[in-house]
C-alpha positions in Angstrom: 38.1 129.6 98.1 38.1 127.1 95.2 40.8 124.7 94.2 41.3 126.8 91.1 42.0 129.8 93.3 44.5 127.8 95.3 46.2 126.9 92.0 46.4 130.5 91.0 47.9 131.5 94.4 50.4 128.7 94.1 51.6 129.9 90.7 52.0 133.5 91.9 53.9 132.2 95.0 56.3 130.3 92.8 57.0 133.0 90.2 57.0 136.0 92.6 60.5 135.5 94.1 62.2 135.6 90.7 60.3 138.7 89.6 61.2 140.5 92.8 64.8 139.4 92.5 65.1 141.1 89.1 63.5 144.3 90.4 65.6 144.4 93.6 68.8 143.8 91.5 67.8 146.7 89.2 67.3 148.9 92.3 71.1 149.0 92.6 72.1 151.3 95.4 68.7 153.0 95.9 68.5 151.9 99.5 65.1 153.3 100.2 63.5 151.6 97.1 65.3 148.3 98.1 63.7 148.4 101.5 60.3 149.2 100.1 60.6 146.2 97.8 61.8 143.9 100.6 58.9 144.9 102.8 56.4 144.5 99.9 57.7 141.0 99.1 57.6 139.9 102.8 54.0 141.0 103.3 53.0 139.4 100.0 54.8 136.1 100.6 53.3 135.8 104.1 49.8 136.7 102.9 49.9 134.3 100.0 51.2 131.5 102.3 48.4 132.1 104.8 45.9 132.1 102.0 47.1 128.8 100.8 47.0 127.5 104.4 43.4 128.6 104.7 42.5 126.9 101.4 44.3 123.7 102.3 42.6 123.4 105.7 39.2 124.3 104.2 39.3 122.1 101.1 42.0 119.6 101.9 43.0 120.1 98.2 46.4 119.5 96.8 46.9 121.9 93.8 49.8 121.6 91.5 51.4 123.3 88.5 53.1 120.9 86.0 55.7 118.8 87.9 55.2 120.9 91.1 52.5 119.7 93.5 51.5 120.3 97.1 50.7 117.4 99.3 50.6 116.5 103.0 54.4 116.3 103.2 55.5 119.2 100.9 52.9 121.8 101.8 54.0 122.4 105.4 57.6 122.6 104.4 56.7 125.1 101.6 54.6 127.1 104.1 57.2 127.3 106.9 60.0 128.1 104.4 58.0 131.0 102.9 57.4 132.5 106.3 61.1 132.2 107.2 62.0 133.7 103.8 59.8 136.7 104.4 61.7 137.5 107.6 65.1 136.8 106.0 64.3 139.2 103.1 63.3 141.9 105.6 66.5 141.3 107.5 68.7 141.5 104.4 66.9 144.6 103.1 67.0 146.6 106.3 70.2 145.4 108.0 72.5 148.2 109.2 76.0 147.6 107.9 74.7 145.5 105.0 75.1 148.1 102.3 78.4 146.6 100.9 76.6 144.3 98.5 74.0 146.9 97.6 70.9 145.2 96.3 72.6 142.1 95.0 72.6 140.1 98.3 68.8 140.6 98.8 68.3 139.8 95.1 70.3 136.5 95.5 68.3 135.6 98.6 65.1 136.1 96.6 66.4 134.0 93.7 67.5 131.3 96.1 64.0 131.3 97.7 62.4 130.9 94.3 64.6 127.9 93.4 64.0 126.4 96.8 60.2 126.6 96.6 60.3 124.9 93.3 62.6 122.2 94.6 60.3 121.5 97.6 57.4 120.8 95.3 59.2 118.8 92.7 58.3 115.2 92.2 61.3 114.1 90.1 64.7 113.6 91.7 66.7 114.8 88.7 64.6 118.0 88.5 64.9 118.5 92.2 68.7 118.2 92.2 68.9 120.8 89.4 66.7 123.2 91.4 68.8 122.6 94.5 71.9 123.6 92.4 70.0 126.8 91.5 69.9 127.5 95.2 73.6 126.8 95.5 74.4 129.1 92.6 72.3 131.9 94.2 74.2 131.3 97.5 77.6 131.6 95.8 76.5 134.7 93.9 75.4 136.3 97.1 78.8 135.5 98.7 80.5 137.2 95.7 78.1 140.2 95.9 78.8 140.7 99.6 82.2 142.2 98.8 85.7 141.1 97.6 87.0 141.1 101.2 87.9 137.6 102.3 86.3 136.0 99.3 88.8 133.2 99.2 87.9 132.4 102.8 84.2 132.5 101.9 84.7 130.2 99.0 86.8 127.7 101.1 84.0 127.6 103.7 81.5 127.0 100.9 83.3 123.9 99.7 81.5 121.5 102.1 78.1 122.8 100.8 79.3 122.0 97.2 80.6 118.6 98.4 77.1 117.8 99.8 75.6 118.8 96.4 78.0 116.5 94.6 77.1 113.6 96.8 73.4 114.2 96.2 73.9 114.6 92.5 76.0 111.4 92.3 73.3 109.5 94.3 70.5 110.8 92.0 72.4 109.9 88.9 73.2 106.4 90.1 69.6 106.0 91.1 68.4 107.0 87.7 71.0 104.9 85.7 71.4 101.8 87.9 68.0 101.5 89.6 65.9 103.1 86.8 64.1 105.3 89.4 63.4 109.0 89.1 61.0 109.6 92.0 62.2 111.5 95.1 60.6 108.8 97.4 61.1 105.4 95.8 58.5 102.7 96.4 59.5 99.0 96.1 59.8 96.7 94.3 62.7 97.8 92.2 62.8 96.6 88.6 66.6 97.1 88.2 69.7 97.2 90.3 71.6 94.8 92.6 71.7 95.0 96.4 75.2 96.6 96.2 74.0 99.3 93.9 71.1 100.1 96.1 73.4 100.3 99.1 75.7 102.7 97.2 72.9 105.0 96.3 71.6 105.0 99.9 75.1 105.7 101.3 75.5 108.7 98.9 72.2 110.2 100.0 72.9 109.7 103.7 76.5 111.2 103.4 75.2 114.3 101.5 72.5 114.9 104.1 74.9 114.6 107.1 77.4 117.0 105.5 74.7 119.6 104.8 73.2 119.2 108.3 76.6 119.8 110.0 76.4 116.6 112.0 79.4 115.9 114.2 82.3 115.8 113.2 81.2 117.5 109.9 80.2 120.7 111.8 83.3 122.8 111.1 82.0 124.3 107.9 79.0 125.8 109.8 81.4 127.9 112.0 83.5 128.9 109.0 80.5 130.2 107.2 79.3 132.1 110.2 82.7 133.7 110.4 83.2 134.4 106.7 79.8 135.2 105.3 77.8 138.3 106.2 74.9 137.9 108.6 72.1 138.4 106.0 73.6 135.6 103.9 73.8 133.3 106.9 70.3 134.2 108.1 68.7 132.8 105.0 71.1 130.2 103.4 72.3 128.7 106.7 69.4 129.4 109.0 66.6 128.3 106.6 67.7 126.8 103.3 70.6 124.6 104.4 68.8 123.0 107.4 65.6 122.4 105.5 67.5 121.0 102.5 69.7 118.8 104.7 66.6 117.6 106.6 64.6 116.8 103.5 67.6 114.9 102.1 67.9 113.0 105.3 64.2 112.1 105.2 64.4 111.0 101.6 67.5 108.9 102.5 65.8 107.4 105.5 62.7 106.4 103.4 65.0 105.0 100.8 67.0 103.1 103.4 63.9 101.9 105.3 62.2 100.6 102.2 65.1 99.1 100.3 68.1 98.4 102.6 68.8 96.1 105.5 67.7 97.0 109.1 71.2 97.1 110.5 71.4 100.7 109.2 69.0 101.8 111.9 71.6 101.5 114.7 74.3 103.2 112.7 72.1 106.2 111.9 70.9 106.5 115.5 74.4 106.4 116.9 75.5 109.2 114.5 72.6 111.3 115.7 73.3 110.6 119.3 76.9 111.7 118.9 75.8 115.0 117.4 73.3 115.5 120.2 76.1 115.1 122.8 78.6 117.1 120.8 76.4 120.1 120.1 76.3 121.6 123.6 80.0 120.8 124.2 80.9 122.7 121.0 78.8 125.6 122.3 80.6 125.6 125.6 84.1 124.8 124.3 85.0 128.4 123.4 83.6 131.7 124.5 82.3 133.0 121.2 78.8 133.5 119.7 79.8 131.6 116.6 80.7 128.5 118.5 77.4 128.8 120.4 75.4 129.0 117.1 77.5 126.1 115.6 76.8 123.9 118.6 73.1 124.5 118.6 73.0 123.8 114.9 74.8 120.5 115.4 72.5 119.6 118.3 69.4 120.1 116.1 70.9 118.0 113.4 71.5 115.3 116.0 67.9 115.2 117.1 66.7 115.1 113.5 69.0 112.2 112.6 68.3 110.2 115.8 64.5 110.4 115.4 64.8 109.1 111.8 67.2 106.4 112.8 64.6 104.9 115.1 62.5 103.8 112.1 59.3 104.2 114.2 56.1 106.1 113.6 56.8 108.3 116.7 60.3 109.0 115.6 59.2 110.0 112.0 56.5 112.3 113.3 59.0 113.9 115.7 61.4 114.4 112.8 58.8 116.1 110.6 57.8 118.5 113.4 61.5 119.3 114.1 62.2 119.8 110.5 59.4 122.4 110.2 59.9 124.4 113.4 63.7 124.5 114.0 64.4 126.9 111.0 62.4 129.6 112.8 64.7 129.5 115.7 67.9 128.9 113.8 67.3 131.9 111.5 66.4 134.1 114.4 69.5 133.1 116.3 71.7 133.8 113.3 70.1 137.2 112.8 70.5 138.3 116.4 74.1 137.0 116.5 75.0 139.0 113.4 73.3 142.2 114.7 75.1 141.9 118.0 78.5 141.3 116.5 78.0 144.4 114.3 77.1 146.5 117.3 79.8 145.2 119.6 82.5 144.9 117.1 83.4 141.4 118.3 82.0 137.9 118.6 83.8 137.2 121.9 81.8 136.7 125.0 82.5 138.9 128.1 84.1 141.6 126.0 82.5 145.0 125.1 79.2 144.0 126.7 76.3 146.2 125.8 73.1 147.1 127.4 69.8 145.5 126.3 68.6 149.0 125.7 70.9 149.3 122.8 69.3 146.4 120.9 66.3 145.2 122.8 65.0 143.2 119.9 68.3 141.3 119.5 68.3 140.6 123.3 64.7 139.2 123.2 65.4 137.3 119.9 68.6 135.7 121.2 67.0 134.6 124.4 63.7 133.2 122.9 65.4 131.5 119.9 68.0 130.1 122.2 65.3 128.7 124.5 63.7 127.1 121.5 66.9 125.5 120.3 67.7 124.3 123.8 64.3 122.7 124.2 62.9 124.9 127.0 59.2 125.7 127.4 57.0 127.3 126.2 58.7 127.5 122.7 58.2 125.0 119.9 61.6 123.6 120.5 60.3 122.2 123.8 57.6 120.3 121.9 60.1 118.8 119.4 62.6 117.8 122.2 59.7 116.3 124.2 58.5 114.4 121.2 62.0 113.1 120.6 62.3 111.9 124.2 58.9 110.1 123.9 60.0 108.5 120.6 63.2 107.3 122.4 61.2 105.9 125.3 58.9 104.2 122.8 61.9 102.6 121.0 63.5 101.5 124.2 61.1 98.6 124.5 62.6 97.1 121.4 66.2 98.3 121.6 68.3 99.5 124.5 69.8 102.3 122.4 66.4 104.1 122.8 66.9 104.4 126.5 70.4 105.7 126.1 69.2 108.3 123.5 66.4 109.4 126.0 68.9 110.0 128.8 71.4 111.7 126.4 68.6 114.0 125.2 67.8 115.2 128.7 71.5 115.9 129.4 71.9 117.8 126.1 68.9 120.0 126.9 70.4 120.9 130.3 73.8 121.7 128.8 72.3 123.7 126.0 70.4 125.8 128.6 73.8 126.5 130.4 75.3 127.5 127.0 72.4 129.9 126.4 72.8 131.5 129.8 76.5 132.0 129.3 76.0 133.5 125.8 73.3 136.0 126.8 75.3 136.9 129.9 78.5 137.3 127.9 77.0 139.6 125.3 74.9 142.0 127.4 76.5 144.0 130.2 74.9 144.2 133.6 75.1 148.1 133.5 73.9 150.2 130.6 76.2 152.4 128.6 76.4 156.1 129.2 76.8 157.0 125.6 74.8 154.9 123.1 76.3 154.5 119.6 74.3 156.2 116.9 74.5 153.3 114.4 72.0 150.9 116.0 70.0 148.2 114.4 66.9 149.5 112.5 63.5 148.7 113.8 62.6 146.4 110.9 65.9 144.5 111.3 65.0 143.7 114.9 61.4 143.0 113.9 62.4 140.2 111.6 64.0 138.1 114.4 61.3 138.9 116.9 58.6 137.9 114.4 60.2 134.5 113.9 60.4 134.1 117.7 56.7 135.0 117.9 55.9 132.2 115.4 58.0 129.8 117.5 56.2 130.8 120.6 52.8 130.4 118.9 53.6 126.9 117.8 55.0 126.1 121.2 51.8 127.2 122.9 49.5 125.6 120.3 51.4 122.8 118.7 48.3 121.1 117.4 48.0 123.8 114.7 50.9 122.1 113.0 50.9 118.6 114.5 47.2 117.6 114.0 46.9 119.1 110.5 50.1 118.0 108.8 52.3 115.6 110.8 50.2 112.4 110.7 49.3 112.9 107.1 52.9 113.5 106.1 54.1 110.5 108.1 51.7 108.1 106.5 52.4 109.5 103.0 56.1 108.5 103.5 55.3 105.2 105.2 51.8 103.8 104.9 50.3 102.2 107.9 51.6 98.7 108.6 54.4 99.0 106.0 57.2 96.5 106.3 60.3 96.8 104.1 62.8 94.1 103.2 64.5 94.3 106.6 63.2 97.4 108.3 59.8 97.5 110.0 58.4 101.0 110.7 57.1 100.3 114.1 53.9 101.8 115.3 53.7 104.0 118.4 53.1 102.2 121.7 49.9 102.9 123.6 51.5 104.9 126.5 53.5 107.1 124.2 50.6 107.5 121.8 48.4 108.7 124.7 51.0 111.1 125.8 51.1 112.7 122.3 47.3 113.0 122.2 47.1 114.3 125.8 49.7 117.0 125.2 48.2 118.4 122.0 44.8 118.3 123.8 45.7 120.2 126.9 48.3 122.5 125.4 45.7 125.2 124.8 44.9 125.3 128.5 48.6 125.5 129.3 49.0 128.3 126.8 46.1 130.3 128.4 47.7 129.9 131.8 51.1 131.1 130.5 49.6 134.0 128.6 47.7 135.1 131.7 50.9 134.8 133.8 52.9 136.9 131.2 50.2 139.6 131.2 50.4 139.8 135.0 54.2 139.9 135.0 54.3 142.7 132.3 51.7 144.7 134.1 53.7 144.5 137.4 56.9 145.5 135.6 55.2 148.5 133.9 53.7 149.6 137.2 57.1 149.3 138.8 58.7 151.4 136.1 56.0 154.0 136.4 56.8 154.4 140.1 60.6 154.3 139.6 61.4 155.6 136.2 64.9 156.0 134.7 66.6 159.2 135.8 67.5 161.7 133.1 65.6 162.4 129.9 66.4 160.6 126.7 67.2 162.8 123.7 65.1 160.7 121.5 62.9 157.6 121.8 62.3 155.2 119.0 60.3 152.0 118.7 61.1 149.1 120.9 62.9 147.3 118.1 65.6 150.0 117.8 65.9 151.0 121.4 66.4 154.6 122.8 69.2 157.1 122.2 70.5 159.3 125.0 72.2 159.4 128.4 70.6 157.2 131.0 71.1 156.6 134.7 68.8 153.9 135.9 67.5 154.0 139.4 68.8 150.4 139.8 72.5 150.9 138.8 75.1 153.5 138.0 75.9 154.1 134.3 79.3 153.4 132.7 80.5 155.0 129.5 81.5 153.0 126.4 85.2 153.6 125.6 85.9 155.6 122.5 87.6 152.7 120.8 84.4 150.6 121.1 82.3 153.4 119.8 84.6 153.6 116.8 84.3 149.9 116.2 80.5 149.8 116.2 80.3 152.8 114.0 78.7 155.2 116.5 79.5 158.4 118.2 78.4 159.9 121.4 75.9 162.7 121.8 
């Protein structure tokens, strides 16, 4: 592959979402055509992204198109976002119960993806802000297209999103007018602007990023959107776009702060992140609802991101970049599974109307694996990001006691998040299977979208060097060159013990992955042999792929079946056989 080929693939990747958005919108209520288009786009987007990855690793080239250019920092964000978008488009196109908005919701998702890809690669702050507003307009249009019901509540929940955009736009405008700067990542020395004006711009950037990330106590709008917006909207705009946008704004604000503002900002940013880390699991455990669990996990991820940046160290910045890239996989999968399960159960409350995992096995697997990643449990990529954050805290502890406090708090948060995950999974799925399975189950492709994201999360957890070695150091040094020292903030290098730990882990992770894969094969083989010896009693009327589950009356040899009450069947839209 030549650099010209990479440029052509990049142009197609940037234009394709808008073209598919127009075609999907024209498909109106032709559900079958809409699903074909969604599947075609997802395959094409994933294929083009992997082709760009192959070219980048082979040539180390950075193609561009006008003001849009790939580099060591923007390319991995562009790549991961496209992969998450492919799954989100599949989910929006195939979701059962998502027919209210017809083809307009998937079309708005595609348009938002197109604006987002352009924004990621933009080099000018004014152009980037305008493209981000295109994403916001697509999100608002998708809310309107999802149906008139509760639109006032949807619009009210969307106000913090708009407030974040206003803060960003105000900061960009002041940066352009007062500081005479138009670049996304500003390099000193400044030719215009006083210290007070520089501080005002940095404060606006930081505030906008914290609102969009849902950092505590600004997390309430995340729960409101999960409650008001449909699951396909939340899966893309909350699970992928919002977190990535907020994270990128936070990175830009931290680079701006580190280069141009005094060092006492470091402690304030770190404390804000630590509060969010501690509050996240508590929010998830405060009330027995799936929405509170998702909100708490969202806030916890924001806390780890902000804390890592606030350390102003090489280890913290590299941890932040890795977290920014991998967490959207798990967030989007969690939101998808939560939406599917709420549709099937008719409620978001835990320990009410529990269902069997046979009803939606993909949602069960997706909720468990994505929750493990968000909690920081092995062998998912979330474990790598939390371990890197802990090492960065230990590295910073030698210079500031707050690093040691952040390290201890991180371990406590991981333990509490694991408890929240267990309570959520146990509160959604019943210990005994239903006697009558509702007809309106999730479609196989709807389940495949979430499981596919979890598979990517597992792959990066087992082989983190695929992402870390190829992109993280290059992106880190692009933002802060080696040995850079700003007016008051020194980007500290990584200490020898922590540096060796990073190298050691990425070096032996392949061996650990081989051991875990072999163990998993043995466990699955033993399980299948056990099921062959003791099969479920009673034939099923119909079997479908794993992602959709099976339909029929079951009596397992391990428990006695219980029927789903008629009222519950009515709520989930099903009927007994």
